[in-house]
Structure formats: C-alpha cells, structure tokens
C-alpha positions in Angstrom: 97.2 -161.3 89.4 93.7 -161.6 88.2 90.5 -162.6 89.8 88.6 -165.8 88.4 86.1 -165.4 85.9 82.7 -167.2 87.8 81.0 -169.9 86.7 77.6 -168.3 87.1 79.0 -165.1 85.1 80.0 -167.2 82.3 76.7 -169.2 82.2 74.8 -166.2 82.4 77.5 -164.5 79.5 78.3 -161.0 82.1 81.3 -159.2 80.9 82.3 -155.7 81.9 85.0 -153.6 84.0 85.1 -153.6 88.0 87.3 -151.2 89.5 88.0 -151.2 93.4 89.6 -148.9 95.6 91.3 -149.9 98.7 94.0 -149.3 101.3 97.2 -151.3 101.3 98.3 -151.6 105.0 101.8 -151.1 106.6 101.9 -155.0 106.2 100.6 -155.4 102.6 96.8 -156.2 103.7 94.3 -154.7 101.6 91.2 -153.1 103.8 89.0 -150.8 102.9 88.0 -152.5 99.7 85.0 -150.9 98.1 83.7 -150.9 94.0 83.9 -147.4 92.6 83.2 -149.3 89.4 80.4 -151.5 88.9 79.7 -154.4 86.1 77.1 -155.6 88.2 77.0 -158.1 91.6 78.4 -161.4 90.4 81.5 -159.5 88.8 82.0 -157.3 91.4 81.9 -159.9 94.3 84.0 -161.7 92.1 86.9 -158.9 92.1 86.5 -158.0 95.7 86.8 -161.2 96.9 90.2 -162.1 94.9 91.4 -158.7 96.3 90.7 -159.7 99.7 93.1 -162.8 99.3 95.9 -160.5 97.7 98.9 -159.4 99.4 101.3 -156.7 98.3 104.6 -155.2 98.8 104.6 -152.5 101.5 105.1 -149.3 100.7 108.4 -147.3 101.8 108.4 -143.8 103.0 111.9 -142.7 104.6 112.2 -146.5 105.4 109.4 -147.0 107.0 106.5 -149.1 105.6 103.5 -146.8 105.2 99.6 -147.0 104.2 98.6 -146.5 100.6 95.5 -145.9 98.5 95.2 -147.9 95.9 93.3 -148.9 93.0 92.6 -152.1 90.9 90.8 -152.5 87.5 89.9 -155.6 85.8 88.0 -156.5 82.8 86.1 -159.8 82.6 85.0 -160.6 79.1 84.0 -164.1 77.2 86.7 -166.1 75.7 
C-alpha cells in the first residue's frame, strides 16, 4: 500500500524519500509513528497520515499476538 502523493507536493514539485518507524500492536494497529528519514513537512505528513490509517496482520509468537517494531519507507516521485 502507498500513501497518496499530496496535491501540494505535486504543485511544488516536491520529491524525496520518507521513512517512518512505528510499533504494530497486538491488534495490528500502528502506534508511536515517527519520521526517521525526512523529505520535508508535506511529504512526511502524507506518509504519517496514511500509515496511521493502515492495519497490519498481527505478529504471532508462540501462538500469541505480540507487538513488533516496524519501518516503512516510501519514495515520492513526480511522474
């Protein structure tokens, strides 16, 4: 899944890579989302906002769902 390219970024011809770190809960929800590689506020916010709405398959360990550290990187490029 990809975060949508923001109209403001397209209008300003912004490009770059954004990486976020997060914790995926036992229910598959991302929490504690933080930017660790920035491409500027507009693109950072686009990925953070998208990631907060995503849901993941919970990670099982010994038959029990556990929290995991997860990292997502997206490159925003003008087409």
